[in-house]
C-alpha positions as a printed Julia matrix, in Angstrom:
310×3 Matrix{Float64}:
   0.22  -0.14   -0.33
   3.28   2.54    0.59
   5.08   1.99   -2.26
   1.36   2.55   -4.4
   1.05   5.3    -3.01
   4.63   6.72   -3.33
   4.02   5.63   -6.65
   1.09   7.56   -7.05
   2.62  10.91   -5.64
   6.01  10.62   -8.36
   3.69  10.37  -11.24
   0.82  13.03  -10.26
   2.84  15.82  -10.67
   4.36  14.46  -13.94
   1.4   13.76  -15.69
   0.21  17.16  -14.4
   3.2   19.13  -15.75
   1.7   18.84  -19.65
  -1.84  20.26  -18.8
  -0.4   22.91  -17.41
   1.75  23.77  -20.71
  -1.24  23.34  -22.29
  -3.21  25.96  -20.23
  -0.5   28.39  -19.94
  -0.03  28.16  -24.16
  -3.87  28.47  -24.48
  -3.27  31.74  -22.45
  -1.01  32.65  -23.87
  -2.47  32.49  -27.63
  -5.27  33.97  -26.27
  -3.8   37.42  -24.93
  -1.57  37.43  -28.34
  -5.19  37.36  -29.92
  -7.05  39.74  -27.3
  -5.91  42.73  -29.37
  -7.23  41.37  -32.5
 -10.68  39.92  -30.72
 -11.03  43.8   -28.96
 -10.94  45.14  -33.22
 -12.88  43.17  -34.45
 -15.26  44.03  -32.03
 -15.3   47.17  -31.39
 -15.2   48.35  -35.36
 -17.81  45.65  -36.15
 -19.69  43.29  -33.89
 -20.91  46.88  -31.87
 -21.7   48.56  -34.94
 -23.37  45.76  -36.31
 -25.62  45.55  -33.54
 -26.2   49.15  -33.44
 -27.44  49.18  -37.05
 -29.26  46.19  -36.42
 -31.22  48.24  -32.99
 -31.74  51.07  -34.96
 -33.22  49.54  -37.69
 -35.97  48.07  -35.63
 -36.52  51.99  -34.36
 -38.06  55.15  -35.76
 -34.76  56.87  -35.46
 -33.89  60.26  -36.69
 -30.88  62.12  -37.15
 -31.81  64.94  -34.48
 -33.99  63.66  -31.65
 -35.08  60.45  -29.5
 -35.73  56.9   -31.37
 -39.15  54.96  -30.71
 -39.21  51.56  -31.24
 -41.04  50.83  -34.07
 -40.55  46.99  -35.84
 -41.04  45.96  -38.66
 -42.21  49.34  -39.72
 -38.9   50.22  -41.37
 -38.42  47.12  -43.52
 -42.38  47.15  -44.32
 -41.1   50.48  -45.98
 -38.83  49.34  -48.02
 -41.01  47.74  -50.35
 -42.43  51.29  -51.36
 -39.84  52.55  -51.58
 -39.24  53.85  -55.26
 -36.23  54.99  -55.35
 -34.44  51.92  -53.53
 -36.34  49.14  -55.39
 -35.33  51.39  -58.73
 -31.54  51.37  -57.32
 -31.7   47.93  -57.23
 -32.17  47.17  -61.06
 -29.24  49.4   -61.7
 -27.02  48.13  -59.37
 -27.36  44.92  -60.18
 -26.85  45.74  -63.92
 -24.0   48.24  -63.19
 -22.58  44.82  -61.15
 -22.79  42.34  -63.77
 -21.34  44.36  -66.74
 -17.55  45.72  -64.58
 -17.34  42.29  -63.26
 -17.24  41.08  -66.7
 -14.97  43.8   -67.57
 -12.86  43.12  -64.98
 -12.39  39.12  -65.53
 -11.72  40.02  -68.99
  -9.29  42.95  -68.37
  -7.68  41.55  -65.8
  -6.81  38.52  -67.24
  -5.5   40.03  -70.32
  -3.28  42.39  -68.68
  -1.73  39.12  -66.69
  -1.3   37.14  -69.13
   0.81  39.78  -71.69
   2.7   41.16  -68.43
   3.0   36.95  -67.57
   6.39  36.34  -69.07
  10.06  37.67  -67.33
  11.79  39.27  -70.44
  13.28  42.94  -70.03
  10.78  46.2   -69.84
   7.81  43.65  -68.41
   8.32  45.19  -64.86
   7.81  48.93  -65.77
   4.31  47.89  -68.25
   3.3   46.06  -64.61
   4.07  49.15  -62.59
   2.04  50.73  -64.95
  -0.94  49.03  -64.96
  -0.29  48.56  -61.47
  -0.04  52.47  -60.33
  -4.55  53.41  -60.98
  -5.21  50.94  -57.29
  -2.22  53.57  -55.69
  -5.06  55.95  -55.97
  -7.9   56.48  -53.36
 -11.21  55.51  -55.15
 -12.48  59.28  -54.25
  -9.26  60.8   -55.43
  -9.86  58.89  -59.11
 -13.54  59.66  -59.02
 -12.14  63.81  -58.61
  -9.5   63.39  -61.25
 -11.75  61.96  -63.78
 -14.8   64.51  -62.93
 -12.38  67.19  -63.98
 -11.41  65.34  -67.13
 -14.79  64.4   -68.0
 -15.49  68.58  -67.39
 -16.4   70.5   -70.94
 -14.74  73.54  -69.39
 -11.17  72.78  -68.52
 -11.64  69.17  -68.4
  -8.85  67.89  -71.39
 -11.56  64.98  -73.13
 -13.35  66.97  -74.72
 -11.01  69.02  -76.3
  -9.07  65.85  -77.4
 -12.45  64.58  -79.03
 -12.94  68.04  -80.94
  -9.6   68.28  -81.66
  -9.62  63.98  -83.65
 -13.06  65.29  -85.01
 -14.85  62.69  -83.33
 -17.54  64.86  -81.41
 -19.03  68.62  -82.33
 -19.17  71.14  -79.71
 -19.4   69.57  -75.96
 -18.76  65.92  -75.88
 -21.31  63.87  -74.08
 -19.87  62.58  -70.8
 -22.34  62.9   -68.13
 -25.47  64.71  -68.83
 -27.56  61.56  -70.27
 -27.81  58.62  -68.72
 -26.05  55.89  -70.39
 -22.79  58.73  -70.83
 -22.78  58.88  -67.09
 -22.83  55.3   -66.33
 -20.6   54.98  -69.7
 -18.4   57.01  -68.22
 -18.39  56.13  -64.53
 -17.51  52.31  -65.58
 -14.86  53.39  -67.54
 -13.17  55.52  -64.22
 -13.79  52.1   -61.9
 -12.17  50.16  -64.54
  -9.62  52.37  -64.82
  -9.04  52.22  -61.25
  -9.23  48.26  -60.46
  -8.18  46.79  -63.25
  -4.54  46.83  -62.49
  -5.56  45.59  -59.04
  -7.34  42.44  -60.41
  -4.34  41.93  -62.63
  -2.11  41.08  -59.82
  -4.13  39.32  -58.39
  -4.57  37.03  -61.87
  -0.76  37.63  -62.23
  -0.32  35.87  -58.87
  -2.65  32.89  -59.89
  -0.75  32.49  -63.26
   2.57  32.08  -61.85
   1.57  29.34  -59.37
   0.75  27.3   -62.18
   3.17  24.65  -62.59
   5.6   25.36  -65.58
   5.71  21.74  -66.99
   1.94  22.12  -67.67
   2.92  24.09  -70.51
   5.73  22.22  -71.3
   3.53  19.4   -71.89
   0.74  21.18  -73.33
   3.55  22.21  -76.1
   4.74  18.72  -76.83
   1.38  17.65  -77.37
   0.94  20.62  -80.28
  -1.68  22.14  -77.94
  -2.53  25.81  -79.48
  -2.69  29.14  -77.33
  -6.55  29.01  -77.58
  -6.85  25.26  -76.64
  -3.76  26.38  -73.9
  -5.94  28.83  -72.14
  -9.37  26.62  -72.51
  -7.76  23.5   -71.04
  -4.95  24.41  -68.76
  -5.26  28.25  -67.77
  -8.34  28.79  -67.17
  -8.99  25.52  -64.75
  -6.03  26.06  -63.29
  -6.58  29.6   -62.51
 -10.32  28.74  -61.23
  -9.59  30.1   -57.32
  -8.16  33.26  -58.58
 -11.1   33.81  -60.06
 -13.5   32.95  -57.71
 -11.68  35.45  -55.83
 -11.92  38.19  -58.39
 -15.35  37.6   -58.44
 -16.01  38.32  -55.07
 -14.02  40.61  -54.67
 -15.64  42.43  -57.63
 -19.28  41.5   -57.24
 -18.86  42.68  -53.2
 -16.94  46.17  -54.57
 -19.6   47.11  -56.82
 -22.64  46.2   -55.36
 -21.67  48.65  -52.52
 -20.87  51.37  -55.0
 -21.07  54.65  -53.59
 -17.94  57.17  -54.59
 -18.16  56.83  -57.95
 -21.54  57.57  -59.34
 -21.89  60.02  -55.83
 -18.92  62.05  -56.94
 -19.42  62.21  -60.66
 -22.86  62.02  -61.19
 -24.42  62.72  -57.73
 -27.17  59.78  -58.4
 -28.18  61.56  -61.94
 -29.7   62.28  -64.03
 -33.25  62.16  -63.05
 -31.93  60.02  -60.71
 -30.88  57.04  -63.18
 -27.59  56.63  -61.52
 -28.8   55.92  -58.37
 -26.86  52.68  -56.2
 -28.51  50.77  -53.33
 -25.82  52.53  -51.25
 -26.69  56.04  -52.41
 -30.4   55.78  -51.99
 -29.41  54.15  -48.46
 -27.48  57.25  -48.08
 -30.11  59.65  -49.28
 -32.48  57.65  -46.88
 -30.17  58.43  -43.72
 -28.43  62.29  -44.58
 -31.53  63.7   -47.01
 -34.29  62.73  -45.35
 -32.97  62.1   -41.95
 -34.24  58.44  -40.94
 -31.65  56.68  -39.55
 -33.73  54.12  -38.75
 -35.06  53.34  -42.09
 -31.35  53.98  -43.85
 -30.28  51.05  -40.9
 -33.14  48.62  -42.42
 -31.71  48.53  -45.66
 -27.94  48.2   -45.01
 -29.4   45.1   -42.94
 -31.28  43.91  -46.11
 -27.36  44.62  -48.25
 -25.8   42.57  -45.69
 -27.94  39.69  -45.82
 -27.87  39.84  -49.48
 -24.54  40.21  -49.98
 -23.86  37.07  -47.5
 -26.04  35.37  -49.42
 -24.53  36.39  -52.92
 -21.05  35.13  -51.79
 -22.44  32.17  -49.84
 -24.01  31.42  -53.88
 -20.89  32.19  -55.54
 -18.86  29.78  -53.38
 -21.09  26.88  -53.58
 -22.13  26.97  -57.34
 -18.02  27.58  -57.95
 -16.43  25.14  -55.38
 -14.47  22.46  -56.44
 -16.82  19.42  -56.85
 -14.33  17.17  -57.94
 -13.98  14.57  -55.41
 -10.34  14.24  -53.47
């Protein structure tokens, strides 16, 4: 009996050593992660909870809120400006997403090689991404101005237009001009993402396709695009999310005009909050947008996931 007691006394502390070490490591890991956790809670969770609560109240910009759920959500179905902005935002998202995918892939293929001078073109294509989105919109607003902007003079000098160029005065022209600005701003950014995906494809795969006599188009269709699928999915998710939340380009270039023809969903939400001073309705629109974005991104990831068994 005495010998078993002594053995237990010897084994007990030794067996508890790994458990204590594991607890200390877990505590240390939690302490290291605590700043990031606080950052997420303060800058994301708290505003999200506040926005959800605001959406359930009649919350004027100045004054005391009053609980009115679910009136703000019911009013969304009667908000004609927001309903019309949904179709416009979807149209804009579809067009710019296709443009981003095509142009960014084309630019990435163009600068994929390591020939002398390629670094200059990579830098040149990427430089617009270093300009802030609002600054880019202000730059193009100046370029499109018919009084002092150079684009109108250039088009008149080439004989393409007579009189003032139509950049922002009509709905279709304003839409095209804004798409051109957004393409200039983001094409280089998505090019770098595509280029990273292209450089991750093994060179041996291309060598094997050349030995088999595959043409450039066959290689692109059967090798490059299938192996680039995760990168294309990333670009797709980023483009769709950013386009559905478009605000600065249209707000600065067109202010939602002419005749509210370029109002996006976020501009409609902004007007609800800071033109009509109804923060509750704006928060309800924000929550609907959040749910829609989550649903769209989940659908994209599900539909484009790798279905091949591992």
